[in-house]
C-alpha positions as CSV (number, residue, x, y, z in Angstrom):
1,X,97.7,62.9,103.8
2,X,96.0,61.0,101.1
3,X,92.5,60.4,100.0
4,X,92.7,56.8,101.9
5,X,93.9,58.6,104.9
6,X,91.1,61.1,104.8
7,X,88.4,58.4,103.9
8,X,89.6,56.5,106.8
9,X,89.3,59.0,109.2
10,X,85.9,59.9,108.1
11,X,84.6,56.1,108.5
12,X,86.3,55.9,111.7
13,X,84.3,59.2,112.8
14,X,81.0,57.8,111.3
15,X,81.0,54.2,112.7
16,X,81.9,56.1,116.2
17,X,79.3,58.6,116.3
18,X,76.3,57.4,113.5
19,X,76.5,53.8,115.0
20,X,76.8,52.2,111.7
21,X,79.5,50.1,110.1
22,X,80.8,49.9,106.1
23,X,80.7,46.7,104.8
24,X,78.9,44.6,102.5
25,X,75.4,46.5,102.5
26,X,77.1,49.9,103.2
27,X,79.8,51.3,100.8
28,X,81.4,54.3,99.6
29,X,79.0,55.2,97.1
30,X,75.9,54.4,99.3
31,X,73.6,57.1,99.6
32,X,73.6,57.8,103.5
33,X,70.8,59.8,103.5
34,X,68.4,57.6,101.8
35,X,69.7,54.4,103.1
36,X,68.6,56.3,106.4
37,X,72.0,56.3,107.8
38,X,72.5,59.8,108.6
39,X,69.8,62.8,109.4
40,X,70.4,66.2,109.0
41,X,71.8,66.1,113.0
42,X,74.3,63.6,112.0
43,X,75.1,65.5,108.9
44,X,75.6,68.8,111.2
45,X,78.0,66.7,113.7
46,X,79.9,65.5,110.4
47,X,80.2,68.8,109.1
48,X,81.4,70.1,112.8
49,X,84.0,66.9,112.7
50,X,85.4,67.6,108.8
51,X,85.6,71.3,109.4
52,X,87.8,70.4,113.2
53,X,89.7,67.6,112.0
54,X,90.7,68.7,108.2
55,X,90.9,72.4,109.1
56,X,88.9,73.1,105.9
57,X,85.8,75.6,106.1
58,X,83.0,74.2,103.8
59,X,80.5,76.7,101.9
60,X,76.4,76.5,101.7
61,X,77.1,75.1,97.9
62,X,79.3,72.5,99.3
63,X,76.6,71.5,101.9
64,X,74.0,71.4,99.5
65,X,76.2,69.2,97.0
66,X,75.1,65.6,96.5
67,X,78.8,64.7,97.0
68,X,78.1,64.9,100.6
69,X,75.5,62.4,100.5
70,X,78.4,59.5,100.4
71,X,81.7,58.6,101.8
72,X,83.5,58.7,98.7
73,X,82.1,62.4,97.6
74,X,82.7,63.6,101.0
75,X,86.3,62.6,100.9
76,X,86.9,64.3,97.4
77,X,85.0,67.3,98.9
78,X,87.6,67.1,101.4
79,X,90.4,66.6,99.2
80,X,89.7,69.5,97.0
81,X,89.2,71.8,100.2
82,X,92.5,70.4,101.6
83,X,94.3,70.9,98.1
84,X,93.4,74.8,98.3
């Protein structure tokens, strides 16, 4: 599985569950928290999805990382866990 596959699966989950679409105003580097697109409940759902779908375990440090605020950062984080 490569980064584009991981990113596509995360985008699909966010579109279905968090009810927003990536496009002109929301890109891979958009801070989803600052844009008001995700809140703490949505984040918990996202973490559960990432751990179940990609069979990764995210640490407390991962969850507090600014990487998790964007699609691109979340993709990088998952890819780093998959390579371990």
